[in-house]
C-alpha positions in Angstrom: -19.2 -17.1 -9.9 -19.9 -15.7 -12.9 -18.4 -17.2 -15.9 -17.7 -15.6 -19.0 -16.4 -16.9 -22.5 -16.1 -13.8 -24.5 -13.7 -12.6 -26.9 -10.4 -10.7 -25.8 -11.6 -7.3 -27.0 -15.1 -7.7 -25.2 -13.2 -9.0 -22.0 -11.4 -5.6 -21.8 -14.7 -4.0 -21.8 -16.0 -6.3 -18.7 -12.9 -5.7 -16.9 -12.9 -1.7 -17.3 -16.6 -2.0 -16.4 -15.7 -4.0 -13.2 -13.1 -1.6 -12.2 -14.3 1.7 -13.1 -14.0 4.2 -10.5 -16.5 6.6 -9.2 -16.0 9.6 -6.8 -18.8 9.3 -4.2 -19.2 13.1 -3.6 -21.0 12.8 0.0 -18.3 10.9 1.1 -15.7 13.4 -0.5 -17.6 16.2 1.2 -17.9 14.6 4.6 -14.2 13.9 4.9 -13.4 17.6 3.8 -15.6 18.6 6.8 -13.9 16.3 9.1 -10.3 17.4 8.1 -11.3 21.0 8.6 -13.0 20.2 11.7 -9.9 18.5 12.7 -7.8 21.5 11.6 -9.5 23.7 13.7 -10.6 22.0 16.9 -7.6 19.6 17.1 -7.8 17.3 19.9 -11.5 18.5 21.2 -12.4 17.4 17.5 -10.9 13.9 17.6 -12.2 13.0 20.9 -16.1 13.9 19.4 -15.5 11.8 16.2 -13.9 8.8 18.1 -17.1 8.6 20.7 -19.6 9.5 17.7 -17.9 6.5 15.2 -16.3 4.3 17.6 -18.5 4.7 20.6 -15.2 5.6 23.0 -14.7 8.9 25.4 -11.1 9.3 25.7 -9.5 12.0 27.5 -5.6 10.7 26.1 -5.3 9.2 22.8 -1.8 7.8 23.7 -0.6 4.3 24.5 1.8 3.7 26.7 4.6 2.0 26.1 4.3 -0.2 29.1 1.1 -1.2 27.7 2.9 -2.3 24.7 5.4 -4.1 26.2 2.6 -6.1 28.3 1.1 -6.7 25.1 3.9 -8.5 24.2 4.1 -10.8 27.1 0.5 -11.5 27.0 -0.2 -13.0 23.4 0.5 -16.7 23.1 3.9 -18.3 22.5 2.7 -19.7 19.0 1.4 -16.0 18.0 4.7 -14.6 19.0 6.6 -17.2 17.3 4.7 -16.4 14.0 5.5 -12.8 14.3 9.0 -12.9 14.9 9.0 -15.1 11.8 7.7 -12.9 9.8 9.5 -10.1 11.6 13.2 -12.1 10.5 11.7 -12.7 6.9 10.5 -9.3 6.0 13.5 -7.5 7.3 15.8 -10.0 5.3 13.8 -9.2 2.2 13.5 -5.7 2.6 17.1 -4.4 3.4 17.7 -5.4 0.0 15.6 -2.4 -1.1 18.1 0.0 0.9 19.2 3.3 -1.6 22.5 4.7 -1.4 23.8 8.2 -2.7 26.4 8.7 -5.0 29.0 11.5 -5.9 30.2 11.8 -9.7 33.8 13.5 -10.1 34.5 12.2 -13.9 34.6 15.6 -15.3 37.5 17.8 -13.6 36.2 20.8 -11.6 33.0 19.4 -11.3 30.8 17.4 -8.7 27.7 16.2 -8.7 25.8 13.8 -6.6 22.8 12.7 -4.9 21.8 12.3 -1.1 19.5 9.8 0.4 17.8 10.9 3.7 15.5 8.9 5.8 12.2 10.6 6.3 11.9 12.1 9.7 8.5 11.3 10.8 5.9 8.9 9.3 2.4 7.9 10.3 1.3 4.7 9.9 -2.8 3.6 9.5 -3.6 0.4 10.7 -7.3 -0.5 10.4 -9.3 -1.7 13.5 -12.9 -2.2 12.1 -14.2 -5.7 11.1 -10.8 -7.2 11.5 -7.4 -6.3 13.2 -4.1 -6.8 11.2 -0.8 -6.9 13.5 0.8 -8.3 10.3 0.2 -4.9 8.5 2.0 -3.1 11.1 5.2 -5.3 10.7 4.5 -4.7 6.8 4.4 -1.0 7.5 7.0 0.0 10.2 9.7 -2.4 9.4 10.9 -1.0 6.0 10.4 2.6 7.8 13.0 1.2 10.3 15.4 -0.1 7.9 15.1 3.4 5.6 16.4 5.1 9.0 13.0 7.0 9.8 13.6 9.1 12.9 10.1 8.4 14.5 7.3 6.0 13.6 3.5 6.7 15.1 0.9 4.6 14.6 -3.1 5.2 14.7 -5.8 3.0 14.9 -9.4 3.1 15.8 -10.2 3.3 19.6 -11.8 -0.1 20.8 -14.5 -0.2 23.8 -12.0 -3.0 25.3 -8.9 -1.1 24.5 -6.5 -2.2 21.3 -6.0 -5.7 21.1 -3.3 -7.2 22.4 -1.9 -8.6 19.3 -1.8 -5.1 17.7 0.0 -3.6 20.5 2.5 -6.6 20.7 3.3 -6.4 16.8 3.7 -2.8 17.0 6.2 -3.3 20.0 8.2 -5.9 17.8 8.0 -3.6 14.9 9.3 -0.5 16.8 6.9 1.6 16.5 7.5 4.7 18.7 4.1 6.0 19.6 0.4 4.6 19.0 -3.1 7.0 19.1 -6.2 5.4 19.5 -8.0 7.5 16.7 -9.1 5.8 13.5 -10.8 7.3 10.3 -10.6 10.3 8.0 -9.8 12.1 11.9 -6.9 10.3 12.2 -5.5 10.9 8.8 -6.0 14.9 9.4 -4.4 14.8 12.6 -1.5 13.0 11.3 -1.5 15.4 8.3 -2.0 18.6 10.1 -1.2 17.6 13.8 -3.1 18.9 17.1 -2.4 20.0 20.6 -1.3 15.8 21.3 -0.2 14.7 18.2 2.8 16.4 15.8 2.1 16.2 12.3 4.1 13.7 10.1 5.9 14.1 6.9 4.2 10.8 5.0 1.1 8.4 5.9 0.9 5.0 4.9 -1.3 2.0 5.5 -4.7 0.5 4.2 -8.1 1.7 5.4 -11.4 2.3 4.1 -13.3 4.8 1.5 -13.5 7.3 4.3 -9.5 6.6 5.2 -8.7 6.4 1.3 -10.3 9.5 0.6 -9.0 11.5 3.5 -5.4 10.9 2.2 -6.0 11.8 -1.1 -7.3 15.0 0.6 -4.1 16.0 2.7 -2.0 14.9 -0.1 0.3 17.7 -0.9 0.4 18.7 2.7 1.9 15.5 3.6 3.1 12.4 1.4 1.0 9.1 1.0 2.0 5.5 0.0 -1.2 5.3 -2.2 -4.9 5.7 -2.3 -5.6 1.9 -1.5 -8.9 0.4 -2.5 -10.5 -3.3 -1.4 -8.2 -6.4 -1.7 -8.1 -8.0 -5.0 -6.6 -11.2 -6.4 -6.1 -12.6 -9.8 -5.3 -16.2 -10.7 -4.2 -17.6 -13.6 -4.9 -21.3 -14.2 -5.4 -24.1 -16.3 -6.7 -27.9 -15.2 -3.3 -28.6 -13.8 -4.7 -26.6 -10.5 -7.1 -28.2 -8.3 -10.3 -26.1 -8.4 -10.6 -26.6 -4.7 -7.3 -25.1 -4.1 -8.1 -22.2 -6.5 -11.5 -21.7 -5.2 -9.8 -21.4 -1.6 -7.6 -18.6 -2.8 -10.1 -16.6 -4.4 -11.9 -16.7 -1.5 -9.3 -15.6 0.9 -9.6 -12.0 -0.7 -13.1 -12.0 -1.0 -13.4 -12.2 2.7 -11.7 -9.3 3.4 -14.5 -6.9 2.2 -17.6 -6.7 0.2 -16.5 -4.6 -2.3 -13.2 -6.7 -2.8 -12.3 -8.9 -6.3 -11.7 -12.3 -7.1 -10.9 -13.0 -10.6 -10.0 -16.4 -12.3 -8.8 -16.3 -15.6 -8.1 -19.8 -17.3 -8.0 -21.5 -20.7 -11.0 -24.2 -19.9 -14.7 -23.9 -19.1 -14.9 -27.2 -17.5 -12.4 -26.2 -15.2 -14.0 -22.7 -14.7 -17.2 -24.4 -13.9 -15.4 -27.4 -11.3 -14.2 -23.8 -9.7 -17.2 -22.1 -9.7 -19.1 -25.0 -8.1 -16.2 -25.2 -5.2 -16.5 -21.3 -4.5 -20.1 -21.9 -3.9 -19.8 -24.7 -1.8 -16.7 -23.2 0.2 -18.3 -19.9 0.9 -21.0 -21.8 3.3 -18.6 -23.0 5.5 -16.9 -19.4 6.2 -17.4 -17.3 9.2 -17.6 -14.1 7.1 -19.9 -15.7 4.6 -22.0 -12.8 3.9 -18.8 -10.5 3.2 -17.5 -13.0 1.1 -20.6 -13.6 -1.0 -21.2 -10.4 -1.6 -17.6 -9.8 -3.0 -18.0 -13.0 -5.2 -21.7 -12.3 -6.5 -21.0 -8.3 -7.3 -17.4 -8.1 -7.9 -15.8 -11.3 -8.9 -15.9 -13.4 -11.9 -14.2 -16.1 -13.8 -12.9 -15.5 -17.7 -12.6 -18.3 -20.1 -10.1 -17.3 -22.9 -8.9 -18.9 -26.2 -4.9 -19.0 -25.1 -2.5 -18.7 -22.7 -1.3 -15.3 -24.3 -4.9 -14.2 -24.1 -5.0 -15.2 -20.2 -1.8 -12.9 -19.3 -3.0 -10.0 -21.9 -6.2 -9.8 -19.9 -4.7 -10.3 -16.5 -2.4 -7.3 -17.4 -5.6 -5.2 -18.0 -6.8 -6.2 -14.5 -3.5 -5.3 -12.9 -4.4 -7.4 -9.6 -2.8 -6.5 -6.2 -2.1 -9.9 -5.9 -1.8 -12.3 -8.9 -1.2 -16.2 -8.5 0.1 -18.2 -11.6 -1.0 -21.9 -11.4 0.6 -23.1 -14.5 3.1 -25.8 -14.9 6.5 -24.7 -14.7 5.2 -21.3 -13.9 8.4 -19.3 -13.6 8.8 -19.4 -17.4 5.9 -16.6 -17.5 7.1 -14.3 -15.5 8.2 -11.9 -18.5 4.3 -11.9 -19.6 3.7 -10.1 -16.3 3.6 -6.5 -16.5 0.9 -5.2 -14.3 0.7 -6.7 -10.6 1.4 -5.6 -7.0 2.7 -9.1 -6.2 3.2 -12.4 -7.8 2.6 -16.0 -6.7 4.1 -18.4 -8.3 3.1 -22.3 -8.3 0.9 -24.6 -6.5 2.4 -23.7 -3.0 2.7 -20.1 -3.4 -1.0 -19.5 -2.1 -1.8 -15.4 -1.5 -2.0 -15.8 2.2 1.8 -16.5 2.5 2.7 -13.3 1.2 0.3 -12.0 3.6 1.8 -12.8 6.6 5.5 -14.9 6.4 7.4 -14.8 3.0 9.0 -11.2 3.2 7.8 -9.1 0.3 5.5 -6.5 1.1 1.6 -6.7 1.5 0.7 -3.1 1.5 0.1 -3.4 -2.5 -1.4 -1.3 -5.5 -5.0 -1.8 -5.9 -7.7 -0.9 -8.4 -5.5 -1.3 -11.6 -3.0 1.3 -10.1 -0.4 -1.7 -10.4 -0.2 -0.2 -13.9 1.7 2.6 -12.4 2.8 2.1 -8.5 4.8 -0.2 -6.4 4.7 -2.8 -3.3 5.7 -0.2 -0.1 8.9 -0.5 0.8 12.2 1.0 2.0 12.5 3.5 -1.0 8.7 4.9 0.4 10.7 6.2 3.4 13.3 8.2 1.8 14.0 11.4 0.0 16.5 12.1 -2.5 18.5 15.5 -2.6 20.8 16.4 -5.7 24.0 18.4 -5.4 26.3 20.5 -7.2 29.8 22.2 -7.1 31.5 23.6 -10.1 34.9 25.4 -10.2 35.6 28.6 -12.0 37.1 27.0 -14.9 34.3 24.2 -15.4 31.5 27.5 -14.9 33.6 29.2 -17.8 33.2 26.5 -20.0 29.1 26.1 -19.7 28.8 29.8 -19.4 27.9 30.5 -23.0 25.4 27.6 -23.0 23.6 28.6 -19.8 23.5 32.4 -20.9 21.8 31.7 -24.3 19.5 29.3 -22.7 18.3 31.6 -20.1 18.0 34.4 -22.8 16.0 31.8 -24.8 13.1 31.5 -22.1 13.2 35.3 -21.7 15.0 34.9 -18.2 17.4 37.7 -18.3 18.3 37.8 -14.6 19.1 34.1 -14.9 21.8 34.9 -17.5 22.9 37.9 -15.4 23.5 35.8 -12.1 26.0 33.2 -14.0 27.8 36.2 -15.7 28.4 37.8 -12.2 30.7 35.4 -11.2 33.1 36.9 -14.0 32.5 40.3 -13.6 35.6 40.6 -11.1 
């Protein structure tokens, strides 16, 4: 791995160069064409794209409930047990995120409040390319269930041998109502606008490749989205009290996701940085997804050696990683120094894959520096809020002059008269 030993100011510039966002105009244009075609031709366009991109001819996109139930019986007892553990922990964590409305009657004659309503229909995008992600189904669907969403629809790219049993089994365990075998930008278009066989949804959540992310960005406004997710990332803050072999393994756990994934170590000791770099080179050779991980390490990853612990945290806050491990002595003492991270892993036993699978907090997280202003997927993503107001005549009379004064100051005479009309009689 590249090792930088630079000033904090120069490292900020290096981080900025690594995270700079570029728009691929060809992808933008291609996605816009796909969305327009699906809007115009519906199922016919979906069939064409599935044959073109996934090499699968489909007459019916839907997966039957019977297939989902059967898949749950087909998977190994060990996998079923693991999925059930993950489900239990995801529910126990996310149920704490439930939000409730309120009614304020503190002022006589005035009632104000907020009503929390679950979304009616939500679409989950589950990748199906170089890897299948049953864990992402649990992470996406279970918070929606807890929120009270009426119908959860899942889309995932068609496969020649059919959707993998673990994917269908996870969907059954998570309470997914319908599954459609479509992927890519065309799936996002179908969820956003609807086709002859697929009803439009209110919100689309879930990760995907650059075409999926671009499509989500382009349909935003027609529907809500969770985030425009980029490649996976891990940031690690560590010193020589950590084990280089363990740090290297954690860096590679994200590098194997995607050639564009980022793995970043920030430390205060050059010798430790060199040991980790050597371990990464050694371990990557043994990975089944070696080619992917090697590219991510060579092109998108680095180690930064800083002068102090405070500089280490300041730089990582600039990175704003999707996953952040703190492998320092007594890591909890540093929690207040972390401003920007999707999910934080404290101590040597909180390796990032723990969060991917069974810890409970969501693994659908902000990437590409968006942790500076975004949050992990949660129950709050599947509800909307509505305010309500009720005034008595006396209460309105007390505020009449303030309302009409403000309305006329803004040049909105009809606003003022609408309130005055309540007192004409």
